[in-house]
C-alpha positions in Angstrom: 0.0 0.0 0.0 1.4 3.4 -1.0 1.8 6.3 1.5 1.8 9.9 0.5 5.0 11.8 1.3 4.9 15.3 2.6 6.5 17.8 0.2 8.5 20.8 1.3 6.6 23.9 0.4 6.1 27.6 1.0 3.1 29.1 2.8 1.7 30.1 -0.6 1.8 26.5 -1.9 0.4 25.3 1.4 -2.7 27.6 1.1 -3.5 26.0 -2.3 -3.6 22.5 -0.9 -6.9 20.6 -0.3 -7.8 19.7 3.2 -6.1 16.6 4.4 -3.1 16.9 2.0 0.4 16.2 3.4 2.7 19.2 3.8 6.1 20.0 5.1 6.8 23.6 6.3 9.8 25.3 7.8 10.3 28.3 10.1 10.2 29.2 13.8 7.2 28.5 16.1 5.9 31.6 17.9 2.6 32.9 19.3 0.5 35.4 17.5 -1.4 38.4 19.0 -4.2 36.0 20.2 -1.6 33.6 21.9 -2.3 31.0 19.2 0.7 28.9 18.2 1.8 29.7 14.7 4.7 28.9 12.4 6.6 32.0 11.2 7.5 30.4 7.9 10.6 31.1 5.8 8.6 33.1 3.3 7.5 35.6 6.0 3.9 34.4 6.4 2.3 32.7 9.5 0.5 29.4 9.5 -1.7 28.4 12.5 -0.7 25.1 14.1 -2.6 22.2 15.7 -0.1 20.0 17.5 -0.7 16.3 18.0 -0.4 15.0 21.6 3.2 14.2 22.6 4.8 16.5 20.0 7.4 18.9 21.4 8.2 21.8 19.0 11.3 22.9 21.0 13.0 26.2 20.2 14.7 27.5 17.1 14.3 26.6 13.4 12.1 23.6 12.8 10.6 21.7 9.9 7.1 20.5 10.6 5.3 17.7 8.8 1.6 17.2 8.9 -1.6 17.7 7.0 -3.6 20.8 6.0 -6.6 21.3 8.3 -10.0 22.7 7.5 -9.1 26.2 8.8 -5.8 26.5 6.8 -3.9 25.2 9.8 -1.1 22.7 9.7 -2.0 19.7 11.8 1.5 18.7 13.0 2.4 15.1 13.3 6.2 15.3 13.4 9.0 17.8 14.0 12.6 18.0 12.7 14.8 20.3 14.8 17.9 21.8 13.3 21.0 21.9 15.4 22.1 25.2 13.9 19.4 27.9 14.3 21.2 30.2 11.9 19.2 29.3 8.8 19.1 31.6 5.8 15.4 32.0 5.1 16.1 33.6 1.7 18.3 30.7 0.6 15.7 28.2 1.8 13.0 30.0 -0.2 15.2 30.0 -3.3 15.6 26.3 -2.9 11.9 25.9 -2.7 11.4 27.9 -5.9 14.0 25.8 -7.8 12.2 22.7 -6.6 9.0 24.0 -8.1 10.4 25.0 -11.5 8.7 23.0 -14.2 12.0 22.0 -15.9 13.3 20.6 -12.6 10.1 19.5 -10.9 10.7 15.8 -11.6 13.9 15.9 -9.6 12.3 17.1 -6.4 8.7 15.8 -6.3 8.5 13.0 -3.8 7.3 9.6 -4.9 4.8 7.7 -2.9 6.4 5.3 -0.5 6.2 1.8 -1.9 8.4 -0.3 0.3 11.0 -0.7 -2.4 14.2 0.7 -0.9 17.2 1.1 -3.1 15.6 0.3 -6.4 15.3 3.1 -9.0 11.9 4.8 -9.0 9.5 2.9 -11.2 11.7 -0.2 -11.3 9.8 -3.5 -11.0 10.2 -5.5 -7.8 13.5 -7.4 -7.9 15.1 -5.1 -10.5 18.8 -4.5 -10.2 19.7 -1.5 -8.0 22.4 -0.1 -10.2 22.4 2.6 -12.9 22.8 2.5 -16.6 21.6 -0.2 -19.0 20.6 -3.6 -17.6 23.5 -5.4 -19.3 25.9 -3.6 -16.9 23.9 -4.5 -13.8 23.9 -8.1 -12.7 22.9 -9.8 -9.5 25.9 -11.6 -7.9 25.8 -15.0 -6.3 25.2 -13.4 -2.9 22.1 -11.6 -4.2 23.8 -8.2 -4.2 24.0 -6.1 -7.3 27.2 -6.1 -9.2 28.3 -3.8 -12.0 30.8 -4.3 -14.8 30.9 -0.5 -15.3 33.5 0.0 -12.6 36.0 -2.5 -13.9 35.4 -1.2 -17.5 36.2 2.3 -16.3 39.3 1.2 -14.5 40.5 -0.5 -17.7 39.9 2.6 -19.8 41.4 4.9 -17.2 44.5 2.8 -16.6 43.9 2.2 -12.9 43.0 -0.8 -10.9 
């Protein structure tokens, strides 16, 4: 069974999501004028937060994962804390913009979790885990992938 993966996004992207969609937002947790817990996100906007029981937001820069709630809040299910609180918000936002560029989108869009670890995305179950054409990727006697590409490169480069 596939599981949706929360994608990193800006507040602008978050606001376009449908209710229940997974999301990953970054910033610093603060309280607004009404003492409601909000995320001061990297793009300068604030997102109201609903925290699942047992979640400790801590202090400093965090990346929150959860789903979009019916009132445009992030219903937080997990927190990643950064050791260094000196995060460049502008650089973070530039990285988000690059990840959303149509020409590069396929490189950043998370795939659904399928339980196949190590195999290339879209590879059938049991496919070799190497790169390149299948003739260069073989399964060894121990069941681990082997590649003739490395030995071929060493022969061409004069090493090994």
